[in-house]
C-alpha positions in Angstrom: -42.9 -1.9 79.7 -42.8 -5.4 78.2 -40.4 -5.6 75.5 -40.4 -8.7 73.5 -36.9 -9.7 72.7 -36.7 -12.0 69.7 -34.1 -14.6 70.2 -32.2 -15.2 67.0 -30.3 -18.4 67.0 -26.6 -17.9 66.3 -25.4 -18.9 63.0 -23.6 -22.1 63.2 -20.7 -22.9 61.0 -20.7 -25.9 58.7 -18.3 -27.7 61.0 -20.6 -27.2 64.0 -23.6 -28.4 62.0 -21.7 -31.5 60.9 -20.4 -32.2 64.4 -24.1 -32.3 65.6 -24.5 -35.4 63.5 -21.9 -37.3 65.4 -19.9 -40.0 63.6 -21.7 -39.3 60.3 -20.8 -35.6 60.6 -17.2 -36.4 61.3 -17.1 -38.8 58.4 -18.7 -36.1 56.1 -16.2 -33.5 57.3 -13.3 -35.9 56.6 -14.7 -36.6 53.1 -15.0 -32.9 52.4 -11.4 -32.5 53.5 -10.2 -35.4 51.3 -12.2 -34.1 48.3 -10.8 -30.6 48.8 -7.2 -31.9 49.1 -7.6 -34.2 46.0 -9.1 -31.4 43.9 -6.2 -29.1 44.8 -3.8 -31.9 43.8 -5.7 -32.5 40.6 -5.6 -28.8 39.6 -1.9 -28.7 40.4 -1.2 -31.8 38.3 -3.4 -30.5 35.5 -1.5 -27.2 35.5 1.9 -29.1 35.4 0.7 -31.2 32.5 -0.6 -28.2 30.6 2.8 -26.5 31.0 4.6 -29.7 29.9 2.3 -30.0 26.8 3.1 -26.4 25.9 6.8 -27.1 26.2 6.6 -30.3 24.2 4.7 -28.4 21.5 7.4 -25.8 21.3 10.1 -28.4 21.1 8.2 -30.3 18.4 7.8 -27.1 16.3 11.5 -26.3 16.7 12.3 -29.9 15.6 10.0 -29.7 12.6 11.5 -26.4 11.4 15.0 -27.8 11.7 14.0 -31.0 10.0 12.5 -29.2 7.1 15.6 -27.0 6.7 17.8 -30.2 6.7 15.6 -31.9 4.2 15.5 -28.9 1.9 19.3 -28.8 2.0 19.5 -32.5 1.1 17.1 -32.1 -1.7 18.9 -29.1 -3.1 22.3 -30.8 -2.9 20.9 -34.0 -4.5 19.2 -32.0 -7.3 22.5 -31.6 -9.2 23.0 -35.4 -8.9 19.7 -36.0 -10.6 20.5 -33.5 -13.3 23.9 -35.2 -13.9 22.3 -38.6 -14.1 19.7 -37.4 -16.5 22.4 -35.9 -18.8 24.4 -39.2 -18.6 21.3 -41.2 -19.4 20.7 -39.1 -22.5 24.3 -39.6 -23.6 23.9 -43.4 -23.0 20.8 -43.5 -25.1 22.7 -41.6 -27.9 25.6 -44.1 -27.7 23.2 -47.1 -27.8 21.4 -45.5 -30.8 24.7 -45.0 -32.6 25.7 -48.6 -31.9 22.4 -49.9 -33.2 22.9 -47.9 -36.4 26.4 -49.3 -36.9 25.2 -52.9 -36.6 
């Protein structure tokens, strides 16, 4: 009985395939490693920057809320000064008018 055995080549890993190309394969393998490492660093740095931006946005919003409250207090406290100045200007106008009539 003749059985025909099919020989199936073993699956080679990407490292084995690259090593078959010699120096070029080693260089390609190193480049893949460098690209992988740099991409992980980039993703990590990007995540840190996103977290930092979110924190800065929160701090800015807090600052704006506090600043608005301070400005509103200043406007309200100065409002009576404007009212007093307006009343004094009216009195001054009345005094000037009386002096003009007397002359």
